C-alpha positions, 0 to 999 in steps of 0.5 A: 382737664389739667394734665400732670406726670409723675416720673419715678426712679432713684436713677433719675434723681441721682443722674445715673439715667437722664429722664426722657419722659418729660420732653416726650410727653410734652411733645405727644400732648402738643401734637394733640393740642394739649399742654402739661400742667405739672410734673413731679420726680420721685425716688424709689421710696414707697411712702413718698410715692404713695403720698404723691399718688394720693395727691394725683388721685385726689386732683381729678387731673389726667396723670401719667406715671412712669416707672416702678411697676416691675416686680423687683424689690426696688419697684414700689409703684403698684404697692404705693398706688394701692396704699394711696387708694386704701385698697388691696392688691390682686392679680388682674385676670386680663393681666394674668392671661397676657403675662402667661401668653408672653411666658408661652411665647418666650418658651417657644422662642427659646425651645423650652417647655411651657412651665407657668408654675416655674418660680421665675415665671410665677414671679413674672405674674407679680407684674400683673398684681394691681390695685383692686378696681384697676383696668389694664393698659395693653403693652404692644412691646412685650404684652406686660400691661400697665394699669389705670385707676380713674384718670391716673395711668401707670406705664413702665419706665422703658420708653419703647414700652411707655410711649406707645401706651401713653399715646393709646390712652390719649387717643382712646379714652381722651380723644375728646380732649384733643384740640384742633388749634395748638397753644400759641405764644407771641412775645417781644424782647424788652430793653430798658425796663423792669418787671415791677414797672411792667407788672400792672400792664401784665395784670391788665392784659390778663384781665382784659383778654382772659383766658390768655396768660401773660408771661415775662422771662428776664435775662441778665447775661444773654450772650447776644441780647444782654439784659432784657425781658422776654414779654409775651402772651400764650393761649389759643385763637385770635385772642392771642394776637389781640392781647399781644398787640395790647401788651406790646403797645402798652410796654412801648407807652411805658418807655420800654425799648422793643426788640425782636418779636417771637412767635411759637 
């Protein structure tokens, strides 16, 4: 199952805030032997978010969407998800109960009466308005839930909330996807050759050792190695080692000079 992510917010695209979700999601997936297939960044524009989410829903991929599920005017994700699905928004009963419970706790903490109908509290309930048919993702930080529709899961932009929610989804609904063996890479630095010369060899290795993937990362101004190509393979299990040895020996046979070997 491919895994993707949608990261939403003008503050990310403007550079006002640095995105932390992509690196953390890759880390969380790697801890479970999984890898990220794709990522998209989208600003706070409802039509564009809707278009992006429509593609996510249609893909059948496991997708995590970060940000934009609040109730302020610049939060469009809930509405955009409903647009993409062609369904109405409605107050989710479990979300309503959780938000009311949080309102009650906040009132007790501040020594105030519990007034769920007060305008500010009524606005808080908007955060439980999800596309019809959605299920909730519990939020251990403050009880304000995220939501899921199919394999697309929506969490807040705040890392302290979002990351435990993502882990709960991965370890609950998708535990069967976890892999004991994490993906591996083996590569070698190649000098005195060009990618065009190595391409037929790379294609041959991918055919012989599928599903292992071959990669090349050229560099023209590396401070230590200068001009070179990092040539390698990535995948799972012993097939990676066999593919790497064939790739390395094939590059040497083509006259390339080999440097350091790298293992990840």
